[in-house]
C-alpha positions as CSV (number, residue, x, y, z in Angstrom):
1,M,-27.3,-69.3,-15.1
2,K,-28.8,-70.0,-11.7
3,N,-30.5,-73.1,-13.0
4,E,-27.2,-74.4,-14.3
5,M,-25.6,-74.0,-10.9
6,N,-28.5,-75.8,-9.2
7,G,-28.0,-78.7,-11.7
8,R,-24.3,-78.9,-10.9
9,Q,-24.9,-78.8,-7.2
10,A,-27.5,-81.6,-7.5
11,R,-25.1,-83.6,-9.6
12,A,-22.4,-83.1,-7.0
13,Q,-24.7,-84.2,-4.2
14,M,-25.8,-87.3,-6.2
15,D,-22.1,-88.3,-6.8
16,Q,-21.3,-87.8,-3.2
17,A,-24.3,-89.9,-2.1
18,K,-23.3,-92.6,-4.6
19,A,-19.8,-92.7,-3.2
20,Q,-21.1,-92.9,0.3
21,S,-23.5,-95.7,-0.6
22,E,-20.8,-97.7,-2.3
23,K,-18.6,-97.2,0.8
24,T,-21.3,-98.3,3.1
25,F,-22.8,-101.2,1.2
26,G,-19.7,-102.2,-0.7
27,G,-19.2,-101.7,-4.4
28,K,-18.7,-105.4,-5.2
29,S,-20.1,-108.6,-3.7
30,E,-17.7,-110.6,-1.7
31,G,-19.0,-113.9,-3.0
32,P,-19.0,-117.2,-1.1
33,R,-16.6,-118.0,1.7
34,R,-14.6,-120.5,-0.4
35,Y,-13.4,-117.7,-2.7
36,K,-11.9,-115.9,0.3
37,L,-10.0,-119.1,1.3
38,Y,-8.9,-119.6,-2.3
39,D,-7.6,-116.1,-2.5
40,K,-5.6,-116.6,0.7
41,I,-4.1,-119.8,-0.6
42,K,-3.4,-118.2,-4.0
43,E,-1.3,-115.5,-2.4
44,N,1.0,-117.9,-0.6
45,V,1.2,-121.0,-2.8
46,S,2.3,-121.2,-6.4
47,L,0.2,-122.8,-9.1
48,R,2.6,-125.6,-9.7
49,T,2.4,-126.6,-6.0
50,I,-1.4,-126.7,-6.2
51,D,-1.1,-128.8,-9.4
52,A,1.3,-131.2,-7.7
53,I,-1.1,-131.6,-4.7
54,I,-4.0,-132.3,-7.0
55,I,-2.1,-134.8,-9.1
56,G,-0.7,-136.5,-6.0
57,T,-4.1,-136.8,-4.5
58,S,-5.6,-138.2,-7.7
59,V,-2.8,-140.8,-8.0
60,L,-3.3,-141.8,-4.4
61,I,-7.1,-142.2,-4.8
62,I,-6.6,-144.4,-8.0
63,A,-3.9,-146.5,-6.3
64,L,-6.1,-147.1,-3.3
65,L,-9.0,-148.0,-5.6
66,I,-6.9,-150.5,-7.4
67,I,-5.6,-152.0,-4.2
68,G,-9.1,-152.3,-2.8
69,I,-10.4,-154.0,-5.9
70,T,-7.5,-156.5,-6.1
71,T,-7.5,-157.4,-2.4
72,G,-11.2,-157.4,-1.9
73,T,-13.0,-160.7,-1.5
74,P,-16.0,-161.3,-3.7
75,P,-19.3,-162.0,-2.0
76,Q,-20.2,-165.7,-1.8
């Protein structure tokens, strides 16, 4: 009986130490800084807005590329 109580106390101490360790050192890794920025953006901006920005930027890059190719002078 006494041995069982010591086992329970040891188990309780181990659980308490584990909880303290997770609190001190963090239970999960935070990851790179860019994920924090993405999470902040994700909370305030809808997915459709992000898609529109990506599509708009892509179209602008392609348009500028085409304009640059058509107006550029070939080397002589």
